[in-house]
N, C-alpha and C positions, 0 to 999 in steps of 0.2 A: 769579542775583539775583531773577528773577521769583518764585521760591519764597518769598521773604520778604514778598510782598504778598498782600493779600486777593484771593481769586478774583473777588469782586464788583468790586474795584478794576480788575482786569485786563479785565473786560468793557467798561469805559468808557475804557480807555487811549487817549489822543489822540496822543501822540508820545513817543518815547524816543530818546536819543542817548548816546554815551559822551563824557565830559569827564574827562580825566586818569584818576584811579583811581575815578571815580564813575560811576554810572549815573543819568541824569537823566530823569525822567518828567514829562509834563504830563497831567493827568487831571481829570475833573469829579467825582471822589470823593476823600476823604481815604484814607490808607493802610488804615484799619480798615474802609473800605467805605461810609461814609455819604455820601450825595449832597450836593454843595455848593449846588445850585440853579442856575437859569438864569443864564448870563453869568459864572459864577465858575469858576476853574480852580485846581488845586493843583500847585505846583512842588515835586518831591520829589527829594532827593539820597540815593542809597543806595551804601554801600560793601560790602565782603564781610561786614561784621559786622551790617548792617541799615540801617534808616532813619537818616540823619544829620540831616536837617532836612526840614520840610515847611512851605510858605508859600503861603497863598491869594493870588490876585490877581484883579482884575476885568478882563474883556476885553469888547470891543464885539461883541455878537452882531448880525449884520446879516441881514435877510431881504428878498429881492426877490420881488415878486408881479407877474406880468404880468396885464394886464387887470383890475387891482385897483381901478379907480375906482368900480365898482358891483357889486352882486350878490354872488356867492360870493367873488370876489377881495377885495372890500371887507371882508367879514366876516373873512376870513383875515388881512388887514392889521390890522384892529382887534384881533384876538386876539393878533397879534404885538406890538403896542404895549402891550397889557396885561401881556405877559410881560417887558416892559422891553427889547425888541429895537429896533434901529434899522431902521425899515421903509422900503423904497423901492418905490414903485408905478410901473411902466412901463405907460403906457396912452396912447391917442390923445386921451383926455379927461383934464382935470385932476382930480387926486384930492384930497379933503379929509382924507385920512388919510396920515400919514407924509410922506416926501419925494416929491413928484410929479415924474416925468420923462416928458415928452411924447415919444411915438414912435409911428410906425405900424408895428406888429409884422408886418404883411403885406408890408413892404418891407425888404429886407435892409440897405440903406444906412441907413435911418432907425433900424432896430433896432440896428445897430452903433453909431451915434452915441448912442443912448439908453443902451446898455450901458456905453459909455465914460464917460458922465456919471455913471452909477450907481456905477461902480467907482472913480471919482476920489476917493471918500471912503474907500477902503480895500477890502480883500477882502470878499467876501460868501460865507458858508458855508451859507446856506439859500436854496433856490429853489423857488418854486411856479409851474410852467408852467400858468397858469390861463386865459389868453386863448383865446377861441374864438368861432366863429360857425357857424350851422346850415346855411344854404343849402338849405332844404327843397324837394324836388321829386321827382316820380316818375322812374324810370329813363328813361322816354320823353322827359321834359322837362328832365332834368338836363343842363346844358351842360358842355362840357369846360372852358370858362373858369371856371365855378363849381367844378369839380373841382380845377383848379389853384389857385384862390384859397383853397379849403378846406385844401389841402395846405400852402400857404405860411403861413397864419395858425395853423392848429391843430397842425401837425406840424413844419414847417421852423423856425419860431420857437423851438420847444422845444429843438431841436438847437443852434441858434445861441446861445441863452441859456446852455445847459449848457456849451458849449465855452468861452464867455467867462468863466464863473465857476469853471471847473474848476481852473485853476492855483492860485487862492487856496485852494480846498478841499484840493487835494493838498498844498500847503505847510503847511496847518494840520493835516493828518492827520485831518480831520473834514469831513463834509459831509452835508447832507440835501437830497434832491431829491424833489419830489412832482409828478407829472404828472397833470393833470386830464383823465381820459378821460370816458367816459359809458356809461350803460346801453345806449345805442344801439349800442355796439360789438358787442353780442350779437345785434343785429338789430332793426330797426324800419322800418316803411314810411316812404317819402319821405325817406330819410336816406342816399342813396348817397354823396354827397360827405362828409358829416359822419361817418357810421359808419366809412368807410374810414380817415379820418384819426385818429379816436379809437381804433380798433383798432390802428392803427400806433403810437400812444403806449404801448399796453400792451406791444407788441413791444419798443419802445425801452427801456421800464422793465426788462424782464427781461434784455435784453442788457447795459444799463448796470450793473445790479446785479451781474452776474458780473464785468464788467470793473473796476468801481470799488470793490468790497468790500474788497480788500486794502489800499486807501488810506484806509479808515475812512469811506467815503462810502456811504450807503444811498440807494436809489432805489425809490420805491413809487408806485403809482397809485391814484386814487380814481375810481370810476365813479358819479357822481350819477344818481339816478333823476329823477323829476319834482320839480323844485325851483322854488318860486315866485319866479322872477327875471324881469326884463324879457326876457332871452333866451328863456326858456321860454314866457312868455306871448305873445311876438311870434310864435313858431312854433306855439303852441297857444292860439288865442284863447279867452277866457273864454266859457263858454256854448255852445261848439260841441260837437256830439255826440262828436267824437273826444276833446276835452279832458275831457268828463264821463266818458267811458269809461275814460280813463287814471286819473282820480282814484278811480273806483269799483273799479278793479283793484288798488289799493294795499292790502295786507293791514292796515296800521296805520290806514287810513281817512282819510288826509290827504295833502296835498302836503308835501314837505320844505321846510325853510327854509335860507337861506344859513348860519345858525349851526350847523345840523346837519352841514353839510359842513366848516365851519371847525373844528369839534370833532375830526372825523376827521383833518383835516390836521395839527392840533396834536399829535396822537399821533405821527404819522410824523416831524414836525419836532423832536420832543423829543430832548434829549441821551440819554435813557434808552432810546431805541428802536433802539439800535445792532445788535440781533440780529434785526431785522425788515427784510428787503429783498427786492425782486423781486416784491412782492405787489400785488394789486389788491383794494381794499375797495369793495364796492358799497354806497353810502349811498342806499338806495332804498325804505325802508319795507317791505322784503320782496318787492318786485316781481319781483326776479330769481330768487327761490327756485324751483327746478325748471328754471331756464333757464341760469344761470351754471354753468360747469364747477367742479369741486371745487377 
C-alpha cells in the first residue's frame, strides 16, 4: 500500500497501523505531498484500491526548553510560541515566556519533579537541552567540584530530560531533540569543565540519532560561538583584551545574537527536518572555519 502514496508523503510519515482491511497513516502532509503546517496532522485510510479518506486534525505541539528563562533559551521559547506551540520552560528562574516550571537542573530530584510537572499537561515531542554554565578556570585552578557540577548541569540533565520525554515521543512516532553544545567543544582556553561537558553532548547527539532514528525521532546539536548573552559576557567581560580578541576573530565581524541560534534550532525542530539527524551546526559567524571537522 505504500506505493499508493506520494514519496514526499512517506518522508514525513509519523505513524501507521493496520485496522481491519485498512492501512491507517498519520502524517504531516496530505496524500499528494503538500505540507499541512505546524501542529496539523492528516489521518488517512487506505485499502487495496487506494485512498479511502483523508481528514485533517489539529494536535497540540509541545516544546520543552531547559534554561529558557533568559538568553538563547528564551529566544528559542519565543520562537516556539510564534509557531503556535505550547512552550514549557524549565529553569531555576521564573520565565516570562510560556509555562514556567521552576527546577534546579543541577539536582536530579528537583529536575525529576520539574519534568513531572511539565509532563502533567501531556506528552512533549520537542526538547531543547539548552541549560548550561561555564565554570571558567585554567587546568591548574579548575576544581574537581566544578568539573562534577559542570557534568551534572551541562550533560546529566540532558540525559534525564531526554529519558523523561522519550516515551511520549516513541508513542507519537515523532520527536525532535536539540542539544546545545558549544564552539568550546573544539577547544578553548580556560574551559576544562565546560568543554568536556559540551563535547559530551555532541557524543550523545550522535549516539541518540542512531538509536532513535527508527522511531521517527531526530537528534541534533548546535555549537554556538560568541553570542551576546549574560552567560557569555560574565565569562568574557566587555572591554577585556580576551573579549576584544574574540570579537575581532569572528569573520562576520560581530557577536551573535540569541535569535541567530533560535533560528538554527527552529530548523532542527521543524516537522520537515526528519531527514537531518546526528549533526552539529556551529552558529559562530565563521569562527570555527578551519577548526571544526567536516
